[in-house]
FILO-906794 format. One record per residue (C-alpha): x, y, z. Coordinates in steps of 0.25 Angstrom, whole numbers, plus 2048, in hexadecimal, padded with zeros to 3 digits. Example, Ala and Ser with C-alpha at 12.3 -4.5 7.8 and 13.67 -1.06 7.14 Angstrom:
! residues 2
+-----+-----+-----+
:   x :   y :   z :
+-----+-----+-----+
: 831 : 7EE : 81F :
: 837 : 7FC : 81D :
+-----+-----+-----+
***
This chain:
! residues 231
+-----+-----+-----+
:   x :   y :   z :
+-----+-----+-----+
: AAE : BF2 : 35C :
: ABD : BF4 : 358 :
: ABE : BF2 : 349 :
: AC4 : BE6 : 343 :
: ACE : BE8 : 337 :
: ACA : BE1 : 32A :
: AD3 : BD6 : 325 :
: AD6 : BE0 : 319 :
: ADB : BEA : 323 :
: AE3 : BE0 : 32B :
: AEA : BDC : 31E :
: AED : BEA : 31A :
: AF3 : BEC : 328 :
: AFC : BE0 : 327 :
: B01 : BE4 : 31A :
: B04 : BF3 : 31D :
: B07 : BF3 : 32C :
: B15 : BF7 : 329 :
: B0F : C05 : 327 :
: B0A : C05 : 335 :
: B18 : C03 : 33B :
: B1C : C0E : 345 :
: B27 : C16 : 33F :
: B2E : C17 : 34C :
: B31 : C0D : 358 :
: B27 : C11 : 362 :
: B2F : C09 : 36C :
: B39 : C15 : 36C :
: B2F : C1F : 372 :
: B2F : C16 : 37F :
: B3D : C12 : 37F :
: B46 : C1E : 37B :
: B48 : C2A : 383 :
: B49 : C33 : 377 :
: B43 : C34 : 369 :
: B47 : C3E : 35F :
: B4D : C47 : 369 :
: B40 : C46 : 372 :
: B41 : C41 : 380 :
: B37 : C36 : 384 :
: B32 : C30 : 390 :
: B27 : C25 : 393 :
: B1C : C27 : 39C :
: B11 : C1D : 3A1 :
: B03 : C23 : 3A1 :
: AFD : C16 : 3A7 :
: AF5 : C0B : 3A2 :
: AEC : C09 : 396 :
: AE1 : BFE : 396 :
: AE1 : BF5 : 38B :
: AD4 : BED : 38C :
: AD1 : BE7 : 37F :
: ADE : BE9 : 377 :
: AD7 : BF2 : 36D :
: ADE : BFF : 36D :
: ADA : C0D : 369 :
: AE4 : C19 : 369 :
: ADD : C26 : 367 :
: ADA : C34 : 36C :
: AD2 : C31 : 379 :
: ACA : C3E : 378 :
: AC6 : C3F : 36A :
: AC5 : C30 : 366 :
: AC5 : C26 : 371 :
: AB7 : C2A : 375 :
: AB2 : C25 : 367 :
: AAE : C16 : 369 :
: AB0 : C14 : 35A :
: ABF : C16 : 35B :
: AC6 : C09 : 357 :
: AD2 : C02 : 35E :
: ADE : BFD : 356 :
: ADC : BEF : 350 :
: AE8 : BE9 : 357 :
: AE6 : BE6 : 365 :
: AEF : BE8 : 372 :
: AF1 : BDF : 37E :
: AE6 : BE1 : 388 :
: AEB : BE7 : 395 :
: AEF : BF3 : 39D :
: AFC : BFA : 397 :
: B05 : C06 : 39B :
: B03 : C12 : 392 :
: B11 : C18 : 38F :
: B14 : C26 : 389 :
: B20 : C2A : 382 :
: B22 : C39 : 386 :
: B2A : C43 : 37E :
: B30 : C4B : 389 :
: B2E : C5B : 389 :
: B39 : C61 : 381 :
: B40 : C6F : 381 :
: B36 : C74 : 377 :
: B2C : C74 : 382 :
: B23 : C69 : 37C :
: B1B : C61 : 387 :
: B1D : C52 : 388 :
: B17 : C4B : 37C :
: B12 : C3C : 37C :
: B19 : C36 : 370 :
: B14 : C28 : 371 :
: B0B : C1F : 37B :
: B0B : C10 : 37C :
: B04 : C05 : 384 :
: B0F : BFC : 38A :
: B0B : BEE : 387 :
: B18 : BE8 : 38A :
: B27 : BEB : 38C :
: B2B : BE5 : 37E :
: B2D : BF0 : 374 :
: B25 : BEF : 367 :
: B2E : BEC : 35A :
: B24 : BF3 : 351 :
: B18 : BFD : 352 :
: B0D : BFE : 348 :
: B01 : C09 : 348 :
: AF5 : C04 : 34F :
: AE9 : C03 : 345 :
: ADA : C01 : 347 :
: AD8 : BF8 : 33B :
: AD2 : C01 : 330 :
: ADE : C0A : 32C :
: AE2 : C0A : 31D :
: AF1 : C07 : 31F :
: AF3 : C06 : 310 :
: AF2 : C16 : 310 :
: AFD : C18 : 31A :
: B09 : C20 : 316 :
: B16 : C21 : 31D :
: B15 : C29 : 32A :
: B06 : C28 : 32B :
: AFE : C21 : 336 :
: AF0 : C1F : 33A :
: AF0 : C23 : 349 :
: AE6 : C29 : 351 :
: AE1 : C37 : 352 :
: AE3 : C40 : 35E :
: ADA : C4D : 35F :
: ADB : C50 : 36E :
: AEA : C4E : 371 :
: AE8 : C40 : 378 :
: AE9 : C32 : 375 :
: AE7 : C24 : 37C :
: AE8 : C15 : 37A :
: ADB : C0F : 37E :
: AD5 : C01 : 37D :
: AC8 : BFF : 376 :
: AC1 : BFB : 383 :
: AC6 : C07 : 38A :
: AC2 : C0F : 37E :
: AB3 : C0A : 380 :
: AB4 : C0E : 38E :
: ABA : C1C : 38A :
: AAE : C1E : 381 :
: AA4 : C1A : 38C :
: AAB : C24 : 396 :
: AAB : C2F : 38C :
: A9D : C2D : 388 :
: A98 : C2E : 397 :
: AA1 : C3A : 39A :
: A9B : C42 : 38E :
: A8D : C3E : 392 :
: A91 : C43 : 3A0 :
: A98 : C50 : 39B :
: A90 : C54 : 38E :
: A98 : C61 : 38D :
: AA5 : C5B : 392 :
: AB3 : C59 : 38C :
: AB9 : C4C : 38F :
: AC7 : C51 : 38F :
: AC5 : C5F : 396 :
: ABB : C5A : 3A0 :
: AC0 : C4C : 3A3 :
: ACE : C48 : 39D :
: AD5 : C55 : 3A0 :
: AD4 : C53 : 3AF :
: ADA : C45 : 3AE :
: AE6 : C4A : 3A5 :
: AE9 : C55 : 3AF :
: AE9 : C4B : 3BA :
: AF2 : C43 : 3B2 :
: AFC : C4F : 3B1 :
: AFB : C52 : 3C0 :
: AFE : C43 : 3C3 :
: B09 : C41 : 3B8 :
: B0E : C4E : 3B3 :
: B1A : C49 : 3AB :
: B18 : C4A : 39C :
: B0A : C50 : 39D :
: B05 : C5E : 39B :
: AFD : C65 : 3A6 :
: AF0 : C60 : 3A0 :
: AF5 : C52 : 39F :
: AFA : C4A : 393 :
: AF5 : C3C : 398 :
: AEC : C35 : 3A1 :
: AEA : C26 : 3A4 :
: ADB : C26 : 3A4 :
: AD2 : C1B : 3A9 :
: AC5 : C1B : 3A3 :
: ABA : C1E : 3AE :
: AB3 : C11 : 3B3 :
: ABD : C08 : 3AC :
: ACB : C03 : 3AF :
: AD0 : C07 : 3A1 :
: ADC : C10 : 3A0 :
: ADE : C19 : 394 :
: AEA : C22 : 394 :
: AE7 : C2F : 38C :
: AF4 : C37 : 388 :
: AF8 : C43 : 380 :
: AFB : C40 : 371 :
: B09 : C45 : 36F :
: B07 : C52 : 367 :
: AF8 : C53 : 368 :
: AED : C51 : 35D :
: AF0 : C49 : 350 :
: AF1 : C3B : 34D :
: AFA : C31 : 354 :
: AFE : C22 : 350 :
: AFC : C16 : 359 :
: B05 : C0B : 358 :
: B05 : BFC : 35C :
: B10 : BF2 : 35E :
: B10 : BE8 : 353 :
: B0B : BDE : 35D :
: AFE : BE7 : 35F :
: B02 : BEE : 36B :
: AFE : BFD : 36B :
: B07 : C09 : 36D :
: B05 : C17 : 369 :
+-----+-----+-----+
***
């Protein structure tokens, strides 16, 4: 069951939520052709299924398979939404395309404020300028996933590992899907594939998986002040 923040935590959140404000306007990543001298382009990588409105953002290979992973305490509107990626185009230095930001397009109305998305147990009082809670990336991938789809992913992963006790979920399953995505949509992907719009087997739930910018580390997830999520 998703955790319920205590009244004490919610009071702290209300009092200190200015610390959670995104230091940049994330709308710019999806509206401007260039930021800091880097050329940008937006691509749509297909639908994300939001079934309950309870959202997780995490590394799908290292964390999504753990049923105890918790969603953010603020919910998103239920529905199916386009998943848009802000791509930093390859440059003269030879770097590949990098995914600078990913969002779910809930509406065409720009947000006037973004705040970091939280689960409901974080100690906001200890935050310093420039810090964020974020989510950990250990396999170079990220996803935005509804809690019901999270349960379906855990069920799928459990079955797959029982059927392939010596298998590796990425090497023996996802790698072929990423490679297929590259063949079908090569723009702004490396040969092995950088995104896939995956439908969880035996469901109609779509969970896009995508490269996490510069690989492993920690990334923040932000939501509009009205509770709509954007990475």
